[in-house]
Structure formats: C-alpha cells, structure tokens
N, C-alpha and C positions, 0 to 999 in steps of 0.2 A: 636507208633510214628504217628503223624498226617499226613494225606495225603497232598501232595503239589499240587494236582490237583486243577486248578482254578475253583472256584464255582461262578457262576453269582450272582449278588446281588439279594436279595429278592425284591418282587414287591414294598413294602413300601419304601425301600431305593432308588429304582429306581425312584419312583414317587417324592421323596424328591429332588433328583438330578435334575429331569426335572423341578420341580417348581423353584428351585434356579436358574437354567439356564435361565428360562423364565423371572424371575425377573431381571436378569442381562441385558437381551435384552431390557426390559422395561426401565431400567435406561439409557441405551444408546439412546433410542428413545426420552426420555424426553426433551432434549434441542431443538428438532425440533419444538415443539409446544409452541405457545405464551400463551395459557391459560390452567389451570389445567383440566378443563372439556374436552377440545379438546385432551389433552394428554391421559386422561382416555378413551376417545372414540377411539383413535388410538390403544391403547393397547387392547381394547375389540374387535376391528376389526381383529387384528392379532390373538387374541385368537380364534375368530370365524373361521378364515382361517385354523387354526390348528385343529379345532374340527371335529368330524366325521359326521357333517351334510351332507346330500346328495348333495346339491348344495350351493356354497358359493356366493349367490346373496344377494341383500339388505334385502329382506324379511327374508330369513332364518338366515342370520347373526344377524338381529335384534331379531328374536325369540330366538336364542341361547343366546343372551345377556339379555333376559328377557324383551324385549320391544315389544309393541303392533303394532308399525308401523315402516317402514324403514326410516322415515324422518331423524333421527339423523345420521344414517349411510350414507345416501345420502348427507347430509350436510357436513359430514367429507370429502367426496371425491370432493365436488363441491365448497363450499363457505367458509369453515373454514380456519382460518389463520395458515398455516404451509407450509413448503418448501419441496417438494419431492426431490429436488436436494440435499438438506442437508441430507435428509433421505438416499439417495443413498450413500452419503459419509460415513454415519454411517454404512451402510451395508458393504461398501468396507473395512472400518477399522476393522469391526468384522471378515470378512473373512480373512483379512491379519493376524490378531492376532491368530485366531483359526486354520486356514488351511494353513497358509503361508509356502511356500517351494520354495527355489531357483531353483528347477528343474521343477517347475510348467509349465503348458501349458495354454495359452489363446486361446480359441476356438471361432471363429466368425461363427454365423449362424443366420437364420431368421425363424420365424414361423408365421403361419396365424391364424387369429381369425375370424371365420365365423360370418357374421352379416346379418340382414335383413334391407331393406330400404337404404336410402342415407344420413342419418343425423349423423351417428357415424363418428367421425373425422378420415379422411384418408381412409374411405371405398370406394372401387370401385371394379369393376370386374377385377380381376388380378389373376395371377397364385399363388396358395397356395401349398407349398410342403406338408403341413399337409393333405390337401384333395387330392393332386396328380392331380389337374386339376384347370382350371380357375373357380373361385368362387367369389361371392360378399363378400369381406373380408377386414380386416385391416392386415397390415404386420408390425411386430415388429422385429427389428434387435437387437440381443443380444450378449453379451460377457460372456463366461463361464470361470470360474477359475477351472482348473483341476490339483490337486496335489495328492501326494501319500495318503493323508488323506481322500480325497473325492473331489467331484466336485459340483459346484453350480453356479447359475446365478449371475453375478457380475455387469453388467451394461445393459442399454436398451435405444433404441431410436425408436420412431414411424416413419415409412416411410410415408411421406406425398406426394402423387403423384401430377403431374402437373395439373391434373383435379381439384385439391384443391388449389394449390398455385397460379394458374391463375384465381381464383374466390374469390376475396377479401371478398365479401358479405358472401359467404359460410364459409370462414375461421372465420370471425367475429362471426357468429352465433355459431360456435363450440368453440369460445374463444381461437383461435390460436393466440399466441403473434404476434404482428405486425412485429417483426424482423425476424420471421421464414420464410425462403425462401426454394426453392426446393433444395434437396440434394439427390444424389444417395445413394443406400445402401452401396457401398464401402466407400463413403464419410462419412456416419454416423458411419461406423465401424472405420474409421480413427480417428474420434473425440473421440470415446470411448477408443481406444487404447492409444491415446495421453494423455488423462486425467488420465487413469489408471496407465500408466508407470510414468507420472509426479508425481503421488501421492506416488510413491515408492513401488508399488506392485512388488514383485519378480516373474519373469517369465523367463524361459530359452528359450521358443519357443512361436511363434504365428502360428496358423494354421486355415485354412478355406477352403470352397469348391470353385468351379470354379467361382461363382458370385464375389468372393473377390480376388481370385488368378489371374484372368485375368485382374485385374485393376492395371496397371503398376504404377500409382502414389502412390497407397497404398503400393506396394512393395518397391518403392523408399524411402518412408518415413521411413519404417522399416529399410532399409539398412543404411540410414543416421544416424539412432540411434544405429546402430550396434546391431540390435535385430534379432536374428535368426528366420527364418520362414520356414514353409513347406506348400505351398499354391497350391491347385489343379488348373489345367488349362485344357481347352478343347483341343481336338485332333488337332484343327487347329492352335494352338499357335505355333509361330516360334521362335526358339532359335538357337544359333550357338555353335556347339560342338568345344572343343579345337582341334587345328590343322586342322580345316576345314576353307574354305575360305568364306563361305556364310551360312546364316541361312537356316534351314529346318523345316518342320512341325514335331511336336513331335511324331505323329503316324508313320511318315516315318522313323524317327530315330529308333523307337522301332522295326519296321519290319526288319530293316537291321542288327540288333544285332545277333551275332552268338549264338548258343545254349549254349555254356559254359559261356556266359555273365550273365546268369540268375541263381539265387539261391533261394531256397525255405526257407521262413522265416515266423514266426508267427507275426501277427500284434496285438497280445493280445489274451486274453481268451474270448470266446463267450459262449453262452448258450449251444453249442454243442461241446465245447472244443476249442483248439487253432484255430485261424482264419488264416489258411495257404494260402499264395499266392506265386507266383514266382515274384522275384524282380530283377531289374537291375538298374544301374545308370551310367551316363556319366558326365564328368566334362565339364562345359560350359565356354565360353569366358567371362571374367569379364567385367563389365561395367567400363567405364573410369570416374574418376581415380580408379584404383584397390585399394582395402583396404587390407593392410598387415594383414595376419593372417586369412583372410576370403575367402571363395570360393562359387561359384555357381554350382549347380548340377541339372540335370534333373533325377528324379527318376521315374521309370516305374513299374507299378504293373499289373500283369497278373493273372487272376483267373485260377484255376485249372479246365480244361475242363472235362466234363463228358457226358454221353449219355443224361442226363436230362438237362444239362445246358452247352451251348457253352462258350468258353473262352471270357472274357471281359477285356478291358484294361482301365487303369487310369493313369494319368500323373500328376506329382507334381514337382513344382519348389522349390528348397531348397537353402537357403542362410544360411550358418553356418560356424563355425570356422574350419580352416584347421585341418584335422585329425579326423573329425567326421565320425564315421563308418556308413555303410549302415544300420546295425542293429539298431543303435540309431535313424536314420531317420525313419525307419519303425515303431518303437515304438511311435514316435511322430505322424506320420500319422495315426496310429491306434487309437490314443487318441481322434480323431474327433468324435467318436461315443458318447462321454460323453455328448455333448450338446443335442443330441437327447434324452438321458435318462433324462437329466434335464428338457426338455420340457414335457416329458411324466409324470414325477413325479410332476412337478409344476402344471400341469393341472389336474392331477388325485388326488393329495394330498392337495393342498393349493389354488385351484380355480383360477389359473392364467388366465384362459379363461372364467370365469363365471361372469364377471362384467356386470353391466347394466348401464353404463355411456356412454355419447356421446361426452363429451367435451375433449379438449386437456389435461387440468389439471386433470380431472377425470381419464383419461387413465393412466397417469404417476403415479398418487397417488395409484391407485389400484395395478398396476403392481409392483411398488416398494415395497409396503407392502407385496404382495404375494412373491416376491423374498426374502424378509427378513424372512418370515415364512419358506420358503424352505431352506434357509441357516441355520436357527436354527435347523431344523431336520437333516440336513447334518452334522452339528457340533456334535449333540448328537450321531449320528451314528458313527462318527469318534472317539469320546471319548469312546463309548461302545466297539468298536473294539480294541482300544488301551489298554483296561483293561485286555485283554488276553495276557500274556507275550509271545513273539515270541519263547522264549526258551522252552515253554511248548507245542507249537504247533507241529503237525506232520511234518516230513521232507518235504513232498510234499507241505504243506502250506507255509513253510519257503521259499522254492524255488520260489513258485508262487508269494509271497509277494515281494521278492527281484527283481524278473524279470518283474513283471507287476505292476509298480507303479500307474497306472491309472485305475485299475480294482477293485473297492470296492467289498467286499465279499458278500454283499447282498443289495437288494433294500430297499427303505424306508418301503415298506409294510412288507417285511420279517423282517426288523429290529424291527418294532413295535410289530409284532406278537411274535418275539423271546423274547422280553422284557415283554410280557404279559401285555402290557399297552394299554389303549385307552386314547387319548388326553383328553377326557371328564373327566376322573377320577382325573387328577391332575390340571386341569385348573380352576376348580370350586372354 
C-alpha cells in the first residue's frame, strides 16, 4: 500500500509553478503600462527585485537584465508613462484574491529610509524607528494586510514634512504634484484605510502603535464605519471608565487594578515560544451617540518582571462588538508584529530601501513594485504551506495553526531554502 505521507514537489515542478505564478503577476501588471516596451521593462524590474543580486539598485538591476547601463531602469521610474496608483490597485486586488480573509487585520506603521543630502523627496533630520534615533531620512507610512495565509504590504504613502510643503521651489524640483499639501502620519493612514475598505478589502480589525492610536480623528473615522480597532495609546491618554464620573490617565487606571483583574495570556508565538504577558481590561464610557452592539475598552498589558528586566506597561484602546473576549483582543494586539516582519523581509528580499531615486514619482514607483514583489513571494509561501494537508500534520501543529492565525510557519528565507530554489533559476 502506498504511503499517504505528503511528499513536497520536486524542484522542477516547483520551478514550473513559480514561473506560472510570475507570468500571472505580469499579466496583472500589463494594463498599467501604455507601451509594450515599458511593460516589458516593468516586468524586468520586478524580476530583478526577486533575483538574488546583492543590491537592488539601478546598476545591479540593469546588469541582471543583461543591460550595460542603468538608463532604462531609471527611465522606468522617472519618465516612462505608467501609473503607480493603478499598480497599487493591481497589488490590492492580487492580495484580496490570494490572501483574502474576513478575519484579517490591517496594521498601520511607518519605516525610515536613510538618505544622504537634501535632494531626496521628503528627506530631513527626523526620528526613524528603523535606526532608533534621529537621522537624515525619508519616512514612509504603510498599511499591512495580515491574514491566516500570510502578511504583506498593501498600501503606502510618503510623509512630506512641513520643511518641504512650505518650500514650493524645493517641491517643484522633486516633482511633487502641486495639489499635495502637508498631512500628518495619522492623516496619511486614514487615507489608506478609507480607500482600502472602500475597495472591498475584508478586515475584521485595524491596529497600530501610539502614533496612530493617539489620533482621535482616526479612531472616530473607524468608529463611524463600525470598523473594529485595537490602537495603542501613550500612558498620558485619558479615558473614562464605566461607572466613574471623570476621565483618568490610563496608567493611573492600571495602577489601581486589583491583582485578580490580571490574567496571563499569549499574544502569539515568538522565536522563543509563546509571547506571554499579563493582561487586564476595563469597559469605558461610550462616545455619544452610543452604537448598539459595540463597546469601548481599555486593554492593559504588563510584561512579566524578572531580575534582568523590570515590568513594562502598554495601553490599547479597543472598539469592538459586544461580547468580544479579552483573548480575542490579545490576539489582534499581538498581530502588530507582522508589519515589522514585512519591513524586514521587503528590505532584505526585494530591495524596498535600495532605490536611487529622488523624485516623488520615482519613490512611489519603486516602492509599489517592491511591494508587489514581496506580495508575490508571500502568496507563493502561502500556497506552499497549503499543500501540506492539516490532517497529516502533527497535533501540535494543528493546534498552533488554529490558535495563531497570524503566525506564518516560516520566513521567506526559510521558505525559499526549503523549496531548494533560487529566484535566478526560474526567472531566466
């Protein structure tokens, strides 16, 4: 009797499936380009981003495509006729079709792109979470789609500081459209969320760090849409607990909780096992008018103190349907780490930060094509994982898969090594 154990496909069949998947992406990209030559150049650019070349800059992408100068690649990003917003819509439709999940989470965050000089659009000395300090950099605000199948970058906006918007000559030099005005990072996030949800993307939750959670207009927009959220806030944020007469700081509320108000829960699996914290929540006074079937909570997270590390607190405002459990909220809050992994993978695998363009259009074009390349790899990984029937998996794996919907089993690096493939072998 033949063994029922799942056998991974051989390298040749895997390469064939990768080639077919890439050809499908190329077909989706096609309508974005006005000319055949530009379309072919765009496909070559994405092919280069997926290749194993050390750096994904104009010179190396040109060499990978068999060209002697980077002129054609630079032309693609700078002056060729095509629409990066249309390409973003293609990316969104691809993610919706391949990774769509009604239980998905939209994660908002930003990342820095270190730069030299003052010519790159949006650059100034500003805090970069990537560097962990003030640096000369650009800041991109991103929206990540996190589903059970995987997580990938979905939308993007470049933060343009007032030092730029108040200098029209500088903006003209970088080809910033005349209609672009100053917008805060939360306002950029609100734009991305609105067009994503209006486009029919399924998402059960929205989550973000304190930069976005402390912005009340952003929270109000989500509440108006009856979109559940779990948004971090700083310790000085004031809220009013049910049955209390006045607002208090969230850190004061946490300090006053009795010991039995806390329970230990996992926020997901990390590299060292379950990410355990102590959690508590209190119900808040609803804004007027109250929405039937919806509630506001303050969720508090306390790290487990040890001799090496004192306890630390975090605070999250939650808007969700009545009856949502604390465990459900904790899982959503824990999914925020996926955006950091997306940044790491996109920068390490598909050259998200390795562009050499200075203009507004150049930034959006490179970033969008890099996001498409990352989504392509994410979809391949999801399809590869789906090939192993859950019924054939060990019991521990089944439990982990059902309980941790936002924890893919392996990184893109691990995925490619497991398949025994290099991008170079199937893209030629």
